[in-house]
N, CA, C and O of each residue as an XYZ file, in Angstrom:
748
protein
N     -10.528     13.276     11.579
C      -9.957     13.970     10.413
C     -10.379     13.103      9.227
O     -10.325     11.875      9.289
N     -10.800     13.760      8.150
C     -11.288     13.117      6.982
C     -10.034     12.379      6.241
O      -8.962     12.963      6.080
N     -10.230     11.260      5.876
C      -9.187     10.490      5.226
C      -8.714     11.084      3.925
O      -7.530     11.011      3.598
N      -9.710     11.725      3.114
C      -9.362     12.336      1.939
C      -8.319     13.550      2.207
O      -7.413     13.823      1.420
N      -8.538     14.166      3.282
C      -7.592     15.350      3.684
C      -6.201     14.748      4.041
O      -5.165     15.319      3.701
N      -6.208     13.631      4.706
C      -4.945     13.056      4.995
C      -4.142     12.595      3.762
O      -2.943     12.849      3.647
N      -4.831     11.925      2.871
C      -4.202     11.489      1.687
C      -3.768     12.611      0.788
O      -2.709     12.529      0.165
N      -4.581     13.690      0.700
C      -4.224     14.854     -0.064
C      -3.010     15.474      0.517
O      -2.087     15.814     -0.223
N      -2.956     15.646      1.855
C      -1.817     16.328      2.474
C      -0.494     15.541      2.298
O       0.572     16.110      2.063
N      -0.622     14.206      2.426
C       0.550     13.333      2.169
C       0.975     13.481      0.714
O       2.164     13.683      0.467
N       0.119     13.397     -0.215
C       0.461     13.559     -1.598
C       1.128     14.894     -1.898
O       2.079     14.995     -2.673
N       0.564     15.943     -1.223
C       1.095     17.295     -1.435
C       2.549     17.397     -0.995
O       3.413     17.974     -1.655
N       2.762     16.760      0.231
C       4.161     16.650      0.755
C       5.037     15.958     -0.179
O       6.150     16.414     -0.441
N       4.585     14.857     -0.708
C       5.338     14.032     -1.672
C       5.690     14.867     -2.886
O       6.861     14.928     -3.262
N       4.712     15.517     -3.515
C       4.924     16.309     -4.755
C       5.899     17.457     -4.367
O       6.872     17.663     -5.093
N       5.703     18.165     -3.332
C       6.597     19.246     -2.905
C       8.089     18.823     -2.768
O       9.018     19.510     -3.194
N       8.223     17.694     -2.169
C       9.576     17.141     -1.977
C      10.187     16.773     -3.239
O      11.391     16.983     -3.390
N       9.448     16.209     -4.231
C       9.954     15.874     -5.481
C      10.338     17.100     -6.268
O      11.406     17.157     -6.876
N       9.418     18.125     -6.251
C       9.733     19.330     -7.002
C      10.975     20.009     -6.273
O      11.818     20.563     -6.980
N      11.105     19.993     -5.067
C      12.260     20.643     -4.367
C      13.498     19.869     -4.874
O      14.509     20.503     -5.174
N      13.460     18.542     -4.980
C      14.636     17.841     -5.462
C      14.996     18.090     -6.815
O      16.182     18.120     -7.143
N      13.951     18.294     -7.734
C      14.190     18.560     -9.175
C      14.584     20.000     -9.410
O      15.541     20.306    -10.121
N      13.819     20.866     -8.793
C      14.078     22.397     -8.982
C      15.216     22.928     -8.224
O      15.839     23.919     -8.606
N      15.521     22.220     -7.054
C      16.650     22.645     -6.290
C      17.951     22.387     -6.878
O      18.968     22.894     -6.405
N      17.965     21.566     -7.958
C      19.194     21.217     -8.693
C      20.269     20.702     -7.776
O      21.428     21.114     -7.831
N      19.841     19.779     -6.921
C      20.873     19.160     -6.066
C      21.486     18.048     -6.727
O      20.814     17.215     -7.335
N      22.774     17.996     -6.630
C      23.448     16.860     -7.324
C      24.040     15.886     -6.428
O      24.490     14.826     -6.863
N      24.065     16.224     -5.074
C      24.706     15.306     -4.105
C      23.753     14.222     -3.815
O      22.540     14.391     -3.688
N      24.420     13.009     -3.709
C      23.556     11.809     -3.479
C      22.955     11.831     -2.081
O      21.936     11.163     -1.901
N      23.448     12.491     -1.121
C      22.898     12.559      0.139
C      21.614     13.248      0.150
O      20.657     12.762      0.754
N      21.528     14.444     -0.536
C      20.166     15.155     -0.612
C      19.089     14.393     -1.259
O      17.932     14.415     -0.841
N      19.500     13.678     -2.345
C      18.592     12.867     -3.100
C      18.090     11.653     -2.268
O      16.899     11.339     -2.267
N      19.008     11.000     -1.580
C      18.576      9.887     -0.714
C      17.729     10.354      0.382
O      16.733      9.698      0.685
N      18.048     11.470      1.027
C      17.181     12.102      2.112
C      15.722     12.347      1.648
O      14.754     11.999      2.323
N      15.634     12.953      0.480
C      14.362     13.286     -0.129
C      13.574     12.111     -0.402
O      12.372     12.123     -0.137
N      14.157     11.040     -0.933
C      13.601      9.783     -1.222
C      12.946      9.121      0.050
O      11.809      8.650      0.075
N      13.804      9.155      1.068
C      13.334      8.581      2.362
C      12.169      9.352      2.889
O      11.187      8.763      3.340
N      12.257     10.722      2.843
C      11.155     11.612      3.379
C       9.917     11.381      2.521
O       8.825     11.415      3.089
N       9.972     11.159      1.273
C       8.829     10.885      0.364
C       8.175      9.649      0.784
O       6.960      9.586      0.971
N       9.012      8.624      0.938
C       8.427      7.331      1.283
C       7.772      7.383      2.668
O       6.714      6.783      2.861
N       8.361      8.072      3.617
C       7.789      8.257      4.918
C       6.465      8.951      4.899
O       5.536      8.557      5.604
N       6.360     10.075      4.027
C       5.124     10.733      3.888
C       3.989      9.800      3.303
O       2.855      9.794      3.782
N       4.346      9.067      2.309
C       3.353      8.194      1.802
C       2.895      7.071      2.793
O       1.707      6.775      2.923
N       3.904      6.466      3.480
C       3.583      5.483      4.530
C       2.700      6.061      5.606
O       1.787      5.406      6.108
N       2.995      7.332      5.960
C       2.120      7.926      7.062
C       0.752      8.076      6.574
O      -0.199      7.853      7.322
N       0.597      8.452      5.328
C      -0.775      8.683      4.825
C      -1.508      7.263      4.822
O      -2.666      7.175      5.231
N      -0.830      6.198      4.369
C      -1.383      4.828      4.356
C      -1.738      4.357      5.750
O      -2.799      3.756      5.912
N      -0.900      4.595      6.798
C      -1.207      4.135      8.214
C      -2.344      5.075      8.705
O      -3.233      4.541      9.368
N      -2.418      6.305      8.480
C      -3.515      7.043      8.949
C      -4.777      6.648      8.321
O      -5.822      6.708      8.970
N      -4.757      6.225      7.034
C      -5.918      5.887      6.340
C      -6.419      4.581      6.958
O      -7.593      4.455      7.308
N      -5.530      3.636      7.082
C      -5.950      2.224      7.583
C      -6.482      2.461      9.096
O      -7.504      1.915      9.512
N      -5.726      3.286      9.830
C      -6.221      3.461     11.246
C      -7.583      4.034     11.239
O      -8.386      3.625     12.078
N      -7.928      4.929     10.391
C      -9.290      5.566     10.417
C     -10.414      4.596     10.046
O     -11.584      4.814     10.361
N     -10.017      3.522      9.369
C     -11.028      2.541      8.956
C     -11.131      1.360      9.883
O     -11.898      0.437      9.609
N     -10.397      1.351     10.959
C     -10.471      0.291     12.017
C     -11.821      0.329     12.628
O     -12.254      1.395     13.065
N     -12.568     -0.844     12.693
C     -13.878     -0.712     13.338
C     -13.727     -0.424     14.885
O     -12.766     -0.810     15.549
N     -14.773      0.286     15.366
C     -14.743      0.542     16.790
C     -13.997      1.851     17.178
O     -14.071      2.326     18.311
N     -13.289      2.395     16.191
C     -12.539      3.667     16.488
C     -13.234      4.795     15.741
O     -13.562      4.699     14.558
N     -13.436      5.844     16.480
C     -14.085      6.981     15.926
C     -13.189      8.166     15.644
O     -13.005      9.001     16.529
N     -12.635      8.277     14.481
C     -11.623      9.333     14.255
C     -12.470     10.554     13.727
O     -11.923     11.650     13.611
N     -13.812     10.377     13.403
C     -14.630     11.499     13.008
C     -15.623     11.669     14.135
O     -15.638     10.866     15.069
N     -16.466     12.711     14.069
C     -17.413     12.931     15.203
C     -18.438     11.820     15.257
O     -19.155     11.612     14.278
N     -18.540     11.097     16.363
C     -19.411      9.973     16.557
C     -20.763     10.464     16.597
O     -21.655      9.674     16.287
N     -21.075     11.707     16.947
C     -22.415     12.275     17.037
C     -22.999     12.746     15.684
O     -24.150     13.184     15.657
N     -22.276     12.676     14.599
C     -22.810     13.129     13.339
C     -23.948     12.414     12.973
O     -23.988     11.190     13.097
N     -25.013     13.162     12.468
C     -26.317     12.653     12.161
C     -26.136     11.461     11.257
O     -26.849     10.477     11.455
N     -25.211     11.458     10.242
C     -25.121     10.425      9.331
C     -24.861      9.067      9.915
O     -25.179      8.035      9.324
N     -24.229      9.093     11.182
C     -23.851      7.838     11.836
C     -24.968      7.344     12.828
O     -24.853      6.298     13.466
N     -26.024      8.151     12.906
C     -27.062      7.751     13.853
C     -27.905      6.613     13.338
O     -28.160      6.451     12.144
N     -28.305      5.863     14.282
C     -29.287      4.713     13.992
C     -30.639      5.143     14.544
O     -30.673      5.723     15.629
N     -31.723      4.902     13.881
C     -33.050      5.241     14.354
C     -33.770      3.892     14.757
O     -33.711      2.864     14.083
N     -34.416      4.024     15.876
C     -35.316      2.850     16.411
C     -36.642      3.455     16.648
O     -36.741      4.655     16.900
N     -37.663      2.671     16.577
C     -39.009      3.129     16.855
C     -39.839      1.930     17.365
O     -39.673      0.792     16.928
N     -40.734      2.250     18.306
C     -41.524      1.177     18.827
C     -42.189      1.643     20.123
O     -42.059      2.777     20.582
N     -42.892      0.691     20.653
C     -43.558      0.891     21.972
C     -42.536      1.279     23.012
O     -41.442      0.715     23.028
N     -42.864      2.260     23.920
C     -41.950      2.774     24.849
C     -42.598      2.731     26.283
O     -43.810      2.791     26.487
N     -41.664      2.625     27.208
C     -41.932      2.765     28.630
C     -40.862      3.614     29.351
O     -39.708      3.681     28.927
N     -41.275      4.240     30.424
C     -40.349      5.146     31.140
C     -39.661      4.449     32.191
O     -40.280      3.658     32.903
N     -38.356      4.686     32.360
C     -37.572      4.186     33.484
C     -37.565      5.303     34.531
O     -37.995      5.162     35.675
N     -37.026      6.447     34.023
C     -36.977      7.616     35.009
C     -36.902      8.840     34.063
O     -37.165      8.773     32.863
N     -36.525      9.945     34.700
C     -36.723     11.241     33.994
C     -35.803     11.448     32.732
O     -36.038     12.333     31.910
N     -34.820     10.640     32.637
C     -33.829     10.684     31.458
C     -33.542      9.344     30.833
O     -32.522      9.178     30.164
N     -34.422      8.381     31.039
C     -34.100      6.987     30.541
C     -35.487      6.445     30.106
O     -36.420      6.504     30.907
N     -35.651      5.942     28.920
C     -36.919      5.247     28.380
C     -36.396      3.922     27.738
O     -35.215      3.770     27.426
N     -37.267      3.070     27.583
C     -37.058      1.754     26.833
C     -37.957      1.811     25.653
O     -39.181      1.871     25.772
N     -37.282      1.790     24.409
C     -38.017      1.827     23.214
C     -37.748      0.495     22.386
O     -36.598      0.210     22.052
N     -38.766     -0.267     22.080
C     -38.691     -1.494     21.348
C     -37.680     -2.352     21.986
O     -36.978     -3.053     21.257
N     -37.518     -2.379     23.310
C     -36.716     -3.284     24.018
C     -35.246     -2.781     24.180
O     -34.394     -3.478     24.732
N     -34.987     -1.544     23.676
C     -33.725     -0.862     23.755
C     -33.718      0.230     24.842
O     -34.569      1.116     24.773
N     -32.832      0.227     25.820
C     -32.828      1.243     26.838
C     -32.095      2.447     26.249
O     -30.990      2.321     25.721
N     -32.737      3.631     26.351
C     -32.114      4.807     25.792
C     -31.963      5.919     26.859
O     -32.930      6.299     27.519
N     -30.691      6.439     27.008
C     -30.483      7.519     27.897
C     -30.669      8.785     27.011
O     -30.095      8.914     25.930
N     -31.469      9.662     27.517
C     -31.813     10.911     26.731
C     -30.663     11.898     26.764
O     -30.307     12.444     27.808
N     -30.098     12.108     25.592
C     -28.898     12.966     25.489
C     -29.205     14.458     25.815
O     -30.209     14.977     25.327
N     -28.460     15.085     26.538
C     -28.706     16.525     26.873
C     -29.678     16.746     28.000
O     -30.118     17.875     28.220
N     -30.039     15.659     28.752
C     -31.119     15.784     29.841
C     -30.397     15.430     31.151
O     -29.658     14.451     31.256
N     -30.660     16.284     32.128
C     -30.072     15.966     33.499
C     -31.244     15.938     34.436
O     -31.654     16.991     34.926
N     -31.814     14.756     34.714
C     -32.948     14.607     35.588
C     -32.412     14.048     36.974
O     -31.478     13.247     36.999
N     -32.996     14.468     38.045
C     -32.648     14.064     39.343
C     -32.897     12.560     39.464
O     -33.733     12.012     38.746
N     -32.149     11.865     40.403
C     -32.219     10.461     40.587
C     -33.511      9.954     41.175
O     -34.036     10.636     42.056
N     -34.053      8.885     40.803
C     -35.187      8.231     41.502
C     -34.861      8.142     43.017
O     -33.701      8.102     43.428
N     -35.869      8.117     43.760
C     -35.641      8.162     45.314
C     -35.643      9.481     45.858
O     -35.788      9.642     47.070
N     -35.473     10.581     44.958
C     -35.503     11.944     45.435
C     -36.872     12.540     44.973
O     -37.417     12.051     43.983
N     -37.420     13.523     45.617
C     -38.631     14.177     45.338
C     -38.679     14.630     43.772
O     -39.627     14.430     43.013
N     -37.471     15.273     43.456
C     -37.372     15.794     42.049
C     -37.172     14.729     41.129
O     -37.613     14.881     39.990
N     -36.527     13.577     41.456
C     -36.350     12.413     40.487
C     -37.748     11.645     40.300
O     -38.033     11.128     39.220
N     -38.526     11.604     41.313
C     -39.804     10.981     41.201
C     -40.787     11.878     40.415
O     -41.641     11.394     39.672
N     -40.629     13.214     40.610
C     -41.455     14.121     39.750
C     -41.066     14.030     38.371
O     -41.923     13.975     37.490
N     -39.681     14.007     38.086
C     -39.299     13.861     36.660
C     -39.793     12.590     35.995
O     -40.090     12.579     34.801
N     -39.881     11.506     36.782
C     -40.426     10.300     36.156
C     -41.866     10.527     35.869
O     -42.308     10.259     34.751
N     -42.655     11.023     36.847
C     -44.086     11.271     36.555
C     -44.339     12.191     35.374
O     -45.315     11.971     34.657
N     -43.549     13.176     35.131
C     -43.650     14.127     34.026
C     -43.283     13.348     32.768
O     -43.920     13.556     31.735
N     -42.300     12.471     32.800
C     -41.984     11.734     31.610
C     -43.027     10.671     31.276
O     -43.200     10.325     30.108
N     -43.673     10.187     32.212
C     -44.809      9.205     31.934
C     -45.856     10.002     31.251
O     -46.435      9.472     30.303
N     -46.180     11.228     31.612
C     -47.196     11.969     30.819
C     -46.836     12.360     29.398
O     -47.694     12.560     28.538
N     -45.462     12.464     29.178
C     -44.967     12.727     27.838
C     -44.944     11.401     26.873
O     -45.229     11.431     25.676
N     -44.588     10.335     27.540
C     -44.475      9.100     26.694
C     -45.784      8.177     26.914
O     -45.948      7.492     27.923
N     -46.628      8.245     25.914
C     -47.908      7.618     26.015
C     -48.076      6.484     25.032
O     -49.104      5.808     24.998
N     -47.037      6.289     24.229
C     -47.188      5.190     23.228
C     -45.838      4.975     22.536
O     -44.845      4.621     23.171
N     -45.830      5.195     21.243
C     -44.654      4.862     20.480
C     -43.660      6.043     20.462
O     -44.073      7.202     20.414
N     -42.394      5.751     20.500
C     -41.297      6.775     20.415
C     -40.455      6.361     19.214
O     -40.446      5.199     18.808
N     -39.744      7.349     18.654
C     -38.802      7.154     17.614
C     -37.520      7.892     18.165
O     -37.562      9.076     18.499
N     -36.433      7.160     18.235
C     -35.188      7.629     18.857
C     -34.099      7.670     17.814
O     -33.987      6.717     17.043
N     -33.332      8.651     17.742
C     -32.129      8.697     17.005
C     -30.962      8.339     17.951
O     -30.604      9.115     18.837
N     -30.397      7.173     17.744
C     -29.258      6.902     18.668
C     -27.911      7.399     18.099
O     -27.620      7.310     16.907
N     -27.103      7.937     19.064
C     -25.765      8.593     18.684
C     -24.753      7.461     18.377
O     -23.838      7.695     17.587
N     -24.867      6.287     18.941
C     -23.878      5.320     18.782
C     -23.023      5.221     20.079
O     -22.221      4.304     20.254
N     -23.244      6.234     20.991
C     -22.558      6.205     22.273
C     -23.312      5.347     23.232
O     -24.490      5.069     23.007
N     -22.690      4.916     24.286
C     -23.350      4.085     25.374
C     -22.844      4.600     26.727
O     -21.693      5.005     26.888
N     -23.786      4.559     27.698
C     -23.461      4.927     29.025
C     -24.166      3.963     29.942
O     -25.388      3.846     29.844
N     -23.471      3.247     30.846
C     -23.947      2.294     31.693
C     -24.997      1.267     30.929
O     -26.128      1.083     31.380
N     -24.564      0.680     29.850
C     -25.261     -0.292     29.046
C     -26.592      0.338     28.422
O     -27.490     -0.402     28.022
N     -26.676      1.584     28.361
C     -27.735      2.267     27.735
C     -27.343      2.977     26.453
O     -26.296      3.624     26.449
N     -28.078      2.911     25.395
C     -27.795      3.640     24.207
C     -28.070      5.142     24.532
O     -28.856      5.434     25.434
N     -27.470      6.027     23.851
C     -27.696      7.444     24.076
C     -28.402      7.947     22.857
O     -28.053      7.583     21.733
N     -29.484      8.858     23.084
C     -30.240      9.347     21.951
C     -31.158     10.388     22.146
O     -31.269     10.897     23.261
N     -31.831     10.764     21.192
C     -32.802     11.888     21.059
C     -34.200     11.198     20.731
O     -34.268     10.459     19.749
N     -35.220     11.404     21.463
C     -36.433     10.751     21.187
C     -37.646     11.696     20.915
O     -37.779     12.751     21.536
N     -38.489     11.292     20.000
C     -39.735     12.093     19.721
C     -40.990     11.145     19.854
O     -40.912      9.937     19.629
N     -42.101     11.752     20.218
C     -43.327     11.057     20.178
C     -43.929     11.005     18.792
O     -43.462     11.691     17.882
N     -44.930     10.222     18.629
C     -45.672     10.069     17.344
C     -46.072     11.426     16.718
O     -46.079     11.602     15.499
N     -46.407     12.382     17.629
C     -46.852     13.718     17.161
C     -45.713     14.652     16.955
O     -45.926     15.821     16.633
N     -44.448     14.159     17.136
C     -43.242     15.005     16.936
C     -42.727     15.672     18.073
O     -41.798     16.457     17.880
N     -43.195     15.493     19.331
C     -42.775     16.145     20.505
C     -41.384     15.593     20.867
O     -41.230     14.392     21.092
N     -40.373     16.480     20.923
C     -38.954     16.108     21.418
C     -39.123     15.930     22.940
O     -39.315     16.907     23.663
N     -39.050     14.700     23.407
C     -39.238     14.526     24.869
C     -37.959     14.988     25.671
O     -38.063     15.378     26.834
N     -36.734     14.932     25.002
C     -35.605     15.526     25.682
C     -35.860     17.027     26.001
O     -35.561     17.495     27.100
N     -36.395     17.733     25.054
C     -36.619     19.225     25.180
C     -37.811     19.409     26.239
O     -37.759     20.234     27.150
N     -38.845     18.581     26.023
C     -40.160     18.804     26.786
C     -39.996     18.614     28.223
O     -40.585     19.382     28.983
N     -39.224     17.631     28.702
C     -39.062     17.433     30.187
C     -38.293     18.658     30.790
O     -38.527     19.040     31.937
N     -37.398     19.239     30.006
C     -36.663     20.381     30.472
C     -37.491     21.571     30.533
O     -37.482     22.326     31.505
N     -38.276     21.761     29.400
C     -39.167     22.923     29.296
C     -40.228     22.911     30.276
O     -40.689     23.995     30.636
N     -40.706     21.766     30.788
C     -41.735     21.653     31.830
C     -41.089     21.835     33.184
O     -41.808     21.820     34.183
N     -39.777     22.007     33.289
C     -39.169     22.324     34.595
C     -38.814     21.041     35.415
O     -38.323     21.163     36.537
N     -39.043     19.881     34.900
C     -38.792     18.652     35.599
C     -37.379     18.126     35.549
O     -37.032     17.173     36.247
N     -36.526     18.780     34.682
C     -35.091     18.350     34.560
C     -34.372     19.498     34.106
O     -35.013     20.452     33.663
N     -33.041     19.534     34.160
C     -32.130     20.423     33.600
C     -31.551     19.969     32.354
O     -31.672     18.803     31.980
N     -30.870     20.934     31.641
C     -30.084     20.506     30.466
C     -28.822     19.933     30.908
O     -28.446     20.095     32.069
N     -28.134     19.263     30.047
C     -26.747     18.648     30.251
C     -25.839     19.158     29.267
O     -25.433     18.436     28.357
N     -25.462     20.470     29.403
C     -24.636     21.102     28.393
C     -23.284     20.508     28.020
O     -22.720     20.864     26.985
N     -22.770     19.635     28.823
C     -21.490     19.049     28.541
C     -21.666     18.126     27.235
O     -20.772     18.005     26.397
N     -22.852     17.521     27.158
C     -23.101     16.563     26.055
C     -23.925     17.256     24.934
O     -23.793     16.851     23.778
N     -24.739     18.246     25.212
C     -25.483     18.874     24.177
C     -26.085     20.236     24.818
O     -26.732     20.264     25.866
N     -25.803     21.232     24.110
C     -26.163     22.593     24.534
C     -27.564     23.037     24.032
O     -28.089     24.055     24.484
N     -28.149     22.278     23.113
C     -29.403     22.667     22.423
C     -30.526     22.876     23.405
O     -31.432     23.663     23.131
N     -30.506     22.208     24.532
C     -31.673     22.365     25.498
C     -31.509     23.368     26.596
O     -32.426     23.512     27.405
N     -30.377     24.092     26.689
C     -30.096     25.080     27.751
C     -31.176     26.158     27.739
O     -31.729     26.562     28.762
N     -31.435     26.593     26.508
C     -32.465     27.718     26.419
C     -33.762     27.383     27.074
O     -34.439     28.291     27.556
N     -34.161     26.126     27.125
C     -35.508     25.652     27.700
C     -35.527     25.467     29.165
O     -36.595     25.236     29.733
N     -34.431     25.551     29.801
C     -34.346     25.441     31.291
C     -35.288     26.459     32.025
O     -35.452     27.602     31.598
N     -35.880     25.992     33.122
C     -36.742     26.901     33.834
C     -36.046     27.382     35.044
O     -35.257     26.635     35.624
N     -36.298     28.653     35.489
C     -35.517     29.205     36.589
C     -35.816     28.444     37.851
O     -34.953     28.242     38.705
N     -37.158     27.994     37.959
C     -37.428     27.265     39.202
C     -36.677     25.960     39.257
O     -36.218     25.544     40.321
N     -36.548     25.321     38.131
C     -35.769     24.015     38.133
C     -34.301     24.291     38.424
O     -33.680     23.496     39.130
N     -33.709     25.373     37.920
C     -32.361     25.772     38.156
C     -32.131     26.016     39.702
O     -31.085     25.694     40.266
N     -33.218     26.620     40.342
C     -33.030     26.948     41.797
C     -33.264     25.661     42.656
O     -32.709     25.552     43.750
N     -34.088     24.686     42.158
C     -34.387     23.564     42.935
C     -33.440     22.381     42.840
O     -33.374     21.539     43.737
N     -32.698     22.334     41.719
C     -31.875     21.161     41.339
C     -30.357     21.605     41.082
O     -30.152     22.523     40.288
N     -29.430     21.061     41.645
C     -28.054     21.252     41.290
C     -27.738     20.446     40.034
O     -28.059     19.260     39.950
N     -27.076     21.131     39.012
C     -26.648     20.390     37.806
C     -25.699     19.243     38.209
O     -24.787     19.457     39.007
N     -25.895     18.086     37.688
C     -24.882     16.968     37.951
C     -23.512     17.318     37.451
O     -23.329     17.908     36.386
N     -22.521     16.916     38.290
C     -21.195     17.254     37.793
C     -20.759     16.793     36.494
O     -19.969     17.434     35.800
N     -21.333     15.546     36.120
C     -21.026     15.052     34.709
C     -21.595     15.920     33.606
O     -21.201     15.778     32.448
N     -22.488     16.791     33.926
C     -23.182     17.679     32.857
C     -22.447     19.008     32.741
O     -22.698     19.748     31.789
N     -21.591     19.328     33.625
C     -20.890     20.628     33.575
C     -19.902     20.657     32.510
O     -19.097     19.734     32.387
N     -19.914     21.768     31.652
C     -18.928     21.877     30.705
C     -17.538     22.018     31.253
O     -17.364     22.790     32.196
N     -16.563     21.363     30.762
C     -15.160     21.542     31.238
C     -14.321     22.290     30.290
O     -13.140     22.513     30.554
């Protein structure tokens, strides 16, 4: 939630309570004391929510928002069908569900990824991590989205739980040959 919305809401409650107290023409001390306490609570709540939203390591807003992404670029090498190393940083490709190495489909996904990654990659990292890997979206120097390309070539499936943008590019043969990983199924 945006902190300006929280502050605005708290101030709106404060103003409304004050107006209610003035316009309601209450003369009893109890009503006045109650409104004062309620006003103070509203302001304190706004302050607490604002401070909580600024605590490092806490994501009260969408952690995947483009404005929060870090970009890395550099020489790349392939680990498997959904993991690359770029400039020394291991990156898990967001939205990609490749079979595991040691399986025929996993080995094929790795081979296809090696044909896609022939030099430098640029990756937008989401800020998320999975198994000590950064999560991101990577493109080649000529602008090829490798997350999309491996799915479009039928070597991997999309992972719609984390990103639905690649589902359209899935190949029927890949859907028939590979079961979508349980962690990729939307819940």
